[in-house]
Backbone bond lengths (Angstrom), bond angles and torsions (degrees), N, CA, C in turn:
res aa  C-N    CA-C-N  psi(-1)  N-CA   C-N-CA  omega(-1)  CA-C   N-CA-C  phi
1 X - - - 1.465 - - 1.523 108.80 -
2 X 1.323 115.62 133.86 1.457 119.81 -178.46 1.517 111.28 -73.92
3 X 1.304 115.96 142.03 1.449 120.48 177.17 1.522 109.54 -77.11
4 X 1.303 116.28 142.24 1.442 120.87 178.34 1.523 110.02 -77.91
5 X 1.297 116.00 133.31 1.457 120.41 176.25 1.510 109.17 -76.88
6 X 1.317 115.73 164.44 1.454 119.64 177.94 1.523 111.30 -60.18
7 X 1.329 115.51 -36.25 1.472 119.34 -179.39 1.523 111.04 -65.07
8 X 1.349 115.67 -42.78 1.456 119.35 179.16 1.522 110.98 -67.58
9 X 1.340 116.96 -37.39 1.463 119.64 176.83 1.524 111.75 -62.99
10 X 1.336 114.53 -42.17 1.466 118.83 179.20 1.520 110.78 -63.59
11 X 1.369 115.72 -40.36 1.466 119.94 -179.85 1.517 110.26 -64.98
12 X 1.360 115.56 -39.09 1.456 118.90 180.00 1.527 110.80 -64.40
13 X 1.327 117.06 -40.13 1.460 120.21 178.55 1.523 111.40 -61.82
14 X 1.341 116.33 -40.81 1.462 120.72 178.01 1.520 110.65 -63.49
15 X 1.360 115.90 -43.26 1.462 119.61 -179.51 1.524 111.42 -65.05
16 X 1.331 115.98 -39.30 1.456 119.22 177.91 1.523 111.00 -64.90
17 X 1.329 116.46 -35.66 1.458 120.31 177.47 1.520 110.31 -64.69
18 X 1.338 117.10 -41.66 1.466 120.90 177.95 1.520 110.82 -63.19
19 X 1.334 115.97 -40.22 1.463 119.73 178.97 1.519 110.44 -63.89
20 X 1.342 116.31 -40.80 1.466 119.99 178.94 1.516 110.89 -62.55
21 X 1.344 117.40 -38.93 1.459 121.26 178.17 1.522 110.11 -64.04
22 X 1.333 117.11 -41.63 1.463 120.90 179.43 1.528 110.94 -63.90
23 X 1.328 116.54 -42.58 1.465 120.14 179.18 1.519 110.24 -62.80
24 X 1.340 116.21 -41.88 1.469 120.06 178.62 1.520 110.42 -63.25
25 X 1.342 116.32 -40.05 1.473 120.30 179.37 1.524 110.72 -63.49
26 X 1.322 116.82 -40.03 1.465 120.83 178.55 1.522 110.28 -64.17
27 X 1.331 116.66 -41.75 1.463 120.45 178.21 1.518 111.42 -59.91
28 X 1.345 116.39 -44.72 1.461 120.19 179.78 1.525 110.75 -64.59
29 X 1.328 116.33 -36.51 1.462 119.69 179.49 1.514 110.68 -66.91
30 X 1.345 116.80 -37.58 1.459 120.31 177.10 1.520 110.11 -62.21
31 X 1.332 115.87 -43.54 1.463 120.28 177.71 1.514 110.87 -61.22
32 X 1.348 116.55 -33.83 1.461 121.77 179.83 1.522 111.31 -74.18
33 X 1.351 117.25 -35.08 1.464 120.81 -177.26 1.515 110.92 -71.49
34 X 1.349 117.29 -38.73 1.463 120.26 -175.81 1.528 112.51 -55.90
35 X 1.375 119.79 -48.26 1.456 118.40 179.61 1.515 113.86 -68.00
36 X 1.373 116.51 -14.54 1.458 119.40 -177.43 1.518 111.89 -67.69
37 X 1.331 116.75 -20.49 1.457 119.73 -178.67 1.526 109.55 -82.82
38 X 1.309 114.73 71.13 1.461 121.25 -177.61 1.525 110.09 -75.78
39 X 1.315 115.06 158.09 1.463 121.54 171.24 1.521 107.69 -86.58
40 X 1.332 117.04 125.06 1.455 122.20 -175.85 1.522 110.10 -100.49
41 X 1.334 115.82 128.18 1.465 121.98 177.04 1.527 108.58 -115.84
42 X 1.333 116.51 115.18 1.463 121.89 179.74 1.527 109.68 -88.19
43 X 1.339 116.08 137.98 1.467 122.03 -176.44 1.529 111.10 53.31
44 X 1.323 114.13 45.27 1.460 120.76 -177.90 1.529 111.79 -73.81
45 X 1.344 116.51 -36.34 1.469 120.19 -179.89 1.529 110.15 -79.01
46 X 1.320 115.45 143.59 1.469 120.90 177.59 1.522 108.70 -131.83
47 X 1.339 115.82 145.82 1.460 121.66 177.67 1.523 108.95 -115.03
48 X 1.326 115.00 133.23 1.452 119.62 -179.93 1.512 110.88 -157.21
49 X 1.327 117.55 -172.23 1.466 120.75 178.84 1.529 111.19 -59.18
50 X 1.316 115.92 143.70 1.455 120.49 177.12 1.529 108.84 -72.11
51 X 1.336 118.89 120.45 1.466 120.24 -177.96 1.526 113.51 -67.36
52 X 1.338 116.83 -16.01 1.468 119.82 177.99 1.525 110.13 -84.50
53 X 1.351 116.21 -47.64 1.476 121.67 -179.95 1.525 109.29 -109.22
54 X 1.326 116.33 50.30 1.463 121.04 -173.56 1.520 113.25 -63.29
55 X 1.328 117.26 -21.06 1.456 119.98 -179.00 1.528 112.49 -93.28
56 X 1.342 117.11 4.62 1.465 122.24 179.35 1.520 108.67 -116.92
57 X 1.344 118.99 107.22 1.463 122.15 -176.18 1.532 113.92 -65.60
58 X 1.331 118.61 -11.38 1.463 120.06 178.74 1.530 111.26 -77.44
59 X 1.329 116.77 -9.54 1.456 121.57 179.99 1.525 111.33 -107.18
60 X 1.341 116.21 133.18 1.467 122.39 171.36 1.530 107.59 -132.62
61 X 1.319 116.94 175.63 1.459 120.22 -178.83 1.520 110.52 -147.16
62 X 1.333 115.76 147.60 1.459 122.56 174.89 1.527 108.07 -112.39
63 X 1.324 116.39 127.77 1.463 121.69 177.10 1.534 108.81 -129.61
64 X 1.322 116.24 165.22 1.462 121.59 175.53 1.520 109.59 -106.68
65 X 1.346 115.50 145.84 1.462 119.91 -178.51 1.530 113.00 -89.64
66 X 1.337 117.14 -14.77 1.474 120.08 -168.61 1.519 113.80 -118.69
67 X 1.305 118.61 21.78 1.454 121.32 -174.26 1.528 111.29 -61.35
68 X 1.337 114.37 135.99 1.474 122.08 173.21 1.520 113.22 60.96
69 X 1.323 116.97 24.22 1.464 120.03 175.80 1.514 114.68 85.76
70 X 1.325 117.14 -10.27 1.471 120.78 -179.25 1.521 109.64 -128.36
71 X 1.350 118.75 121.99 1.465 119.76 178.96 1.527 111.74 -53.34
72 X 1.325 114.94 129.05 1.452 119.75 178.66 1.515 114.90 88.57
73 X 1.352 117.46 -9.84 1.466 120.19 179.90 1.523 109.67 -78.82
74 X 1.328 116.73 156.15 1.464 119.91 178.85 1.517 111.58 73.67
75 X 1.322 116.41 -169.72 1.459 119.16 -177.11 1.529 110.76 -153.51
76 X 1.327 116.65 72.44 1.462 122.13 168.06 1.525 105.22 -83.91
77 X 1.333 116.36 116.65 1.464 119.39 -166.00 1.528 108.91 -147.03
78 X 1.352 116.81 101.99 1.464 122.80 178.42 1.526 108.50 -103.55
79 X 1.328 117.16 115.05 1.459 121.71 177.36 1.536 109.81 -90.59
80 X 1.324 116.24 138.01 1.467 121.83 -179.77 1.528 108.85 -127.13
81 X 1.316 115.75 125.84 1.458 120.16 176.38 1.520 109.24 -115.16
82 X 1.330 116.67 130.53 1.467 121.68 177.11 1.528 108.47 -83.19
83 X 1.338 115.66 114.80 1.459 121.15 -179.78 1.518 111.88 -95.37
84 X 1.328 116.12 -28.97 1.468 123.23 175.84 1.521 106.21 -158.75
85 X 1.334 118.89 174.31 1.468 119.14 -179.78 1.526 114.44 -59.13
86 X 1.343 117.90 -18.23 1.470 119.93 -178.73 1.531 113.20 -127.57
87 X 1.317 118.22 5.34 1.463 121.37 -177.59 1.533 110.41 -126.26
88 X 1.335 115.16 130.61 1.464 121.08 -176.90 1.528 109.68 -135.48
89 X 1.312 116.08 145.42 1.459 120.25 172.77 1.522 108.34 -99.72
90 X 1.334 115.96 139.15 1.459 122.81 178.23 1.526 107.75 -112.49
91 X 1.315 116.70 129.76 1.461 120.32 -174.23 1.520 111.16 -137.64
92 X 1.331 116.26 143.29 1.461 121.50 173.79 1.522 108.57 -85.85
93 X 1.327 116.69 118.89 1.453 119.87 -176.71 1.509 114.41 -104.58
94 X 1.336 118.07 -7.82 1.457 120.66 -176.29 1.516 112.66 -117.72
95 X 1.332 116.16 150.56 1.458 120.46 179.49 1.528 111.81 -131.61
96 X 1.329 117.38 12.87 1.462 119.98 -177.78 1.522 111.60 -66.83
97 X 1.334 117.08 -36.27 1.449 121.49 175.84 1.521 108.43 -145.97
98 X 1.328 117.24 166.54 1.463 121.54 -179.40 1.529 110.06 -76.51
99 X 1.330 116.59 139.25 1.463 121.51 175.00 1.523 109.77 -158.47
100 X 1.336 115.68 157.97 1.467 121.52 -177.79 1.517 110.00 -146.31
101 X 1.340 115.22 155.70 1.456 122.97 177.66 1.531 108.15 -119.69
102 X 1.352 117.09 135.96 1.457 122.21 -173.91 1.525 110.76 -128.11
103 X 1.337 115.98 148.87 1.464 120.52 169.09 1.523 107.69 -75.43
104 X 1.328 117.29 142.76 1.460 120.03 -177.52 1.518 110.12 -155.22
105 X 1.318 116.74 178.00 1.463 122.64 177.93 1.522 109.11 -135.46
106 X 1.325 115.62 157.58 1.462 121.21 179.35 1.531 109.80 -60.89
107 X 1.323 116.21 135.34 1.452 121.67 178.64 1.519 114.11 94.13
108 X 1.321 117.05 -10.32 1.467 119.99 178.94 1.527 110.23 -75.69
109 X 1.326 115.90 142.93 1.458 120.81 175.42 1.522 108.62 -86.06
110 X 1.323 115.42 130.50 1.465 119.41 -179.76 1.512 109.42 -127.26
111 X 1.336 115.03 113.98 1.458 121.42 179.64 1.524 108.88 -146.39
112 X 1.328 116.74 -162.92 1.463 120.17 -177.25 1.522 111.65 -60.91
113 X 1.333 116.97 -40.00 1.469 120.75 -179.58 1.519 110.99 -64.72
114 X 1.338 116.54 -45.84 1.467 120.56 179.89 1.520 111.22 -64.45
115 X 1.324 116.77 -42.04 1.462 120.22 -179.06 1.529 111.69 -65.28
116 X 1.338 115.92 -38.76 1.461 119.72 -177.67 1.524 112.70 -74.16
117 X 1.336 116.79 -25.33 1.464 120.56 -175.51 1.531 113.24 -101.48
118 X 1.334 117.25 2.04 1.465 121.46 -177.80 1.522 109.74 -118.23
119 X 1.325 116.45 139.06 1.467 120.46 177.60 1.530 109.57 -78.44
120 X 1.305 118.52 122.95 1.466 119.93 -178.82 1.526 112.32 -73.75
121 X 1.324 115.16 157.40 1.463 120.71 173.11 1.518 109.37 -69.31
122 X 1.328 115.13 -49.97 1.463 120.50 174.52 1.521 108.47 -137.69
123 X 1.312 115.86 153.56 1.455 121.96 179.57 1.524 108.43 -155.74
124 X 1.322 117.01 139.06 1.459 118.03 177.27 1.526 111.92 -81.48
125 X 1.345 115.24 7.39 1.457 121.09 173.95 1.524 110.73 -95.99
126 X 1.362 116.07 -32.44 1.468 118.87 -175.71 1.528 112.94 -140.56
127 X 1.344 117.17 -65.83 1.464 122.41 -174.22 1.525 109.55 -96.67
128 X 1.324 117.57 101.66 1.464 120.90 -171.64 1.533 113.67 -83.31
129 X 1.338 118.37 -25.55 1.464 121.32 -173.81 1.518 111.33 -138.42
130 X 1.336 116.26 141.88 1.456 122.05 171.50 1.524 107.45 -152.28
131 X 1.350 116.12 179.54 1.464 120.44 -174.39 1.517 110.88 -126.33
132 X 1.308 115.17 144.84 1.454 122.82 179.52 1.516 109.50 -119.09
133 X 1.332 115.99 123.55 1.464 121.30 172.39 1.523 107.38 -105.34
134 X 1.321 116.58 120.13 1.459 121.35 -176.30 1.526 109.84 -139.97
135 X 1.350 117.58 112.68 1.467 121.27 179.68 1.529 111.89 -59.25
136 X 1.298 115.89 157.94 1.456 121.57 -179.68 1.533 110.20 -60.23
137 X 1.319 116.09 137.64 1.468 124.61 178.86 1.531 113.62 68.07
138 X 1.320 117.28 15.27 1.463 121.47 175.57 1.529 109.47 -102.63
139 X 1.334 115.46 152.17 1.465 120.96 -179.18 1.522 110.49 -118.10
140 X 1.313 115.56 158.71 1.457 120.87 178.92 1.528 109.67 -147.47
141 X 1.352 114.65 141.83 1.456 121.15 177.30 1.528 110.54 -100.27
142 X 1.321 115.33 143.73 1.457 122.54 173.30 1.521 108.44 -129.49
143 X 1.321 115.58 147.88 1.459 120.93 171.22 1.527 108.02 -108.55
144 X 1.306 116.41 154.75 1.455 118.75 179.13 1.524 111.32 -141.25
145 X 1.321 114.04 147.31 1.466 122.90 172.53 1.517 107.64 -116.90
146 X 1.311 115.95 135.16 1.461 121.16 177.83 1.522 109.21 -133.61
147 X 1.308 117.01 124.46 1.454 121.70 179.19 1.523 110.38 -60.65
148 X 1.312 115.77 133.11 1.462 120.84 179.51 1.526 109.13 -90.34
149 X 1.319 117.02 108.49 1.455 120.90 -177.34 1.521 112.48 -71.05
150 X 1.342 116.96 -13.59 1.458 120.16 176.90 1.524 111.30 -77.63
151 X 1.362 116.67 -15.39 1.460 122.14 178.30 1.530 108.40 -102.68
152 X 1.341 117.66 168.75 1.469 119.15 176.38 1.525 111.42 -54.90
153 X 1.313 117.88 129.11 1.460 122.47 -175.66 1.522 110.43 -72.90
154 X 1.335 115.92 127.91 1.462 120.47 -178.33 1.520 112.28 -125.45
155 X 1.350 117.58 -23.34 1.470 123.49 -178.14 1.526 112.75 65.21
156 X 1.328 116.68 17.66 1.461 122.39 171.10 1.531 106.74 -147.00
157 X 1.340 118.02 159.13 1.468 120.79 -173.67 1.528 113.39 -60.43
158 X 1.330 116.40 129.66 1.463 122.97 174.74 1.532 108.24 -132.99
159 X 1.340 118.75 160.23 1.470 120.53 -179.44 1.515 114.04 -59.92
160 X 1.323 118.37 -19.60 1.465 120.77 -178.45 1.522 113.02 -83.02
161 X 1.325 117.48 -6.98 1.465 121.23 -175.47 1.527 112.06 -81.79
162 X 1.331 115.53 -177.51 1.468 122.36 -178.85 1.529 109.98 -101.60
163 X 1.342 116.20 132.15 1.465 121.86 -179.68 1.529 108.19 -130.98
164 X 1.326 116.15 135.77 1.455 118.29 -177.22 1.504 112.95 -157.56
165 X 1.317 115.28 -176.63 1.469 121.68 178.05 1.523 108.61 -142.51
166 X 1.318 114.66 157.54 1.459 120.79 174.74 1.527 109.29 -145.11
167 X 1.312 115.71 152.90 1.471 121.98 179.64 1.525 108.76 -121.53
168 X 1.330 116.51 130.78 1.463 121.61 176.73 1.525 109.47 -121.52
169 X 1.323 115.89 151.98 1.457 122.56 177.56 1.525 108.85 -129.84
170 X 1.323 115.68 138.78 1.466 120.73 176.44 1.528 108.41 -89.80
171 X 1.313 116.76 110.94 1.460 122.12 -178.36 1.527 110.24 -109.99
172 X 1.315 115.27 175.05 1.471 120.04 178.24 1.528 110.82 -62.65
173 X 1.322 116.94 -21.85 1.463 121.37 179.37 1.527 112.73 -97.89
174 X 1.318 116.25 8.07 1.460 119.90 179.32 1.518 112.50 111.37
175 X 1.317 115.69 -171.97 1.456 121.77 -178.29 1.530 110.24 -73.77
176 X 1.341 115.66 132.41 1.458 121.75 -177.73 1.524 109.18 -124.50
177 X 1.329 116.27 136.17 1.463 121.59 175.36 1.521 108.50 -88.26
178 X 1.338 116.62 116.82 1.467 121.13 -176.26 1.526 113.12 -84.40
179 X 1.316 116.43 -51.38 1.457 120.26 -175.62 1.522 109.63 -159.98
180 X 1.331 114.94 164.38 1.461 120.43 178.91 1.516 109.62 -162.52
181 X 1.319 115.95 156.52 1.467 122.20 175.39 1.525 108.02 -143.11
182 X 1.324 116.17 134.83 1.463 121.99 175.39 1.520 109.48 -117.43
183 X 1.329 116.71 131.07 1.465 122.42 172.30 1.522 106.84 -102.67
184 X 1.301 116.09 110.88 1.461 120.34 -176.86 1.529 109.11 -91.41
185 X 1.343 115.25 109.39 1.456 120.37 -177.58 1.512 112.74 89.15
186 X 1.331 117.74 37.15 1.462 121.71 178.58 1.504 110.85 167.71
187 X 1.348 115.73 174.50 1.457 120.35 -177.84 1.512 112.95 -89.68
188 X 1.350 115.38 177.82 1.462 122.13 -175.97 1.519 109.52 -145.83
189 X 1.337 117.00 149.92 1.463 122.34 171.79 1.525 106.92 -91.09
190 X 1.325 116.56 121.38 1.463 122.03 -174.47 1.533 111.05 -58.79
191 X 1.323 115.63 134.08 1.456 121.45 179.22 1.517 113.66 87.08
192 X 1.369 117.14 0.91 1.466 121.61 -177.74 1.528 109.32 -136.51
193 X 1.337 115.23 -178.60 1.464 121.46 172.04 1.528 110.27 -108.16
194 X 1.331 116.95 17.18 1.464 122.22 -177.06 1.524 111.23 -80.41
195 X 1.324 115.91 131.75 1.454 120.89 180.00 1.532 111.69 -76.69
196 X 1.316 115.74 160.60 1.468 122.90 173.45 1.524 107.56 -127.88
197 X 1.372 117.77 119.70 1.464 125.49 -6.83 1.517 110.42 -77.37
198 X 1.329 117.16 157.15 1.445 120.29 178.64 1.524 108.73 -67.34
199 X 1.334 119.13 130.99 1.463 121.11 -179.45 1.523 113.19 -55.15
200 X 1.334 117.83 -37.91 1.462 120.04 -179.74 1.523 111.36 -65.08
201 X 1.323 117.12 -44.35 1.464 120.92 179.62 1.518 110.66 -65.10
202 X 1.325 115.82 -41.95 1.458 119.61 179.65 1.522 111.11 -63.70
203 X 1.340 117.32 -37.41 1.451 120.29 179.71 1.523 111.05 -67.92
204 X 1.341 117.56 -36.77 1.465 120.23 175.88 1.522 110.73 -61.73
205 X 1.322 117.10 -41.02 1.455 120.94 176.69 1.523 110.58 -62.55
206 X 1.319 116.53 -40.08 1.454 121.48 179.42 1.525 110.78 -63.38
207 X 1.332 116.69 -45.64 1.458 120.56 179.77 1.517 111.57 -64.88
208 X 1.328 116.68 -38.33 1.461 120.54 177.71 1.514 111.58 -63.08
209 X 1.325 116.51 -43.60 1.459 120.44 178.61 1.521 110.89 -64.43
210 X 1.330 116.09 -38.46 1.463 119.86 178.48 1.524 110.76 -64.07
211 X 1.333 116.87 -41.08 1.454 120.89 178.68 1.521 112.26 -61.59
212 X 1.315 116.17 -42.60 1.468 120.53 178.53 1.524 110.44 -62.47
213 X 1.326 116.27 -43.12 1.460 120.31 -179.43 1.522 111.18 -62.76
214 X 1.335 116.81 -41.49 1.459 120.60 -179.60 1.526 110.92 -65.10
215 X 1.338 117.08 -43.67 1.464 120.65 179.93 1.519 110.88 -61.91
216 X 1.313 116.72 -43.34 1.463 120.26 179.48 1.519 110.96 -65.95
217 X 1.333 115.00 -36.49 1.470 118.50 178.74 1.512 112.34 -64.56
218 X 1.356 116.11 -38.19 1.459 119.66 178.40 1.511 112.16 -66.28
219 X 1.334 116.65 -36.81 1.458 120.48 -179.33 1.523 112.35 -69.33
220 X 1.331 115.26 -18.70 1.460 119.12 -175.29 1.517 112.04 -68.60
221 X 1.352 115.73 -34.11 1.464 118.68 -173.48 1.524 111.82 -113.92
């Protein structure tokens, strides 16, 4: 058997280091894929009378049914007051956990990164009230982040929190909630039930990284 030269030994050490980096990258990707399998709740948001101003028909409220893993737990609470046929005030009515409402568009990815890098319309952490102008028969999408109290409390967006979207339309009878989707423990593509990141796409990335690591490992010896 031939003795390894110092140069070959040094090259082998470098190759082993590259392999270790690839293995570490695969491990991190696995950790990233696991939270991607969020629980999806369709039509999770509901609109009804405002429990605070229940005797004033100009006030309504939007709540979530699936907060913190238990229907009715927590307090995601958006109050809406009709100021005119096309003007509405949006208000944060709950303080049990941190949550925010964002302007968004169909097809946009909304997750912890998007929530942390985007200024919300309203938030019970900072901006409690804002106004919505919406012409008659027009619709608008909103995204929302809600702190998951079942996970470690951070008061800022994390992958373990709840991310969703809702669509409202201004009708002759007032503002109507058309549809909504909540991804509990992961992100969502606005206007769809697609998770962010998609488990299939993430798995392809994982397999690709594994293939690279194996090829480099073979070249080492």
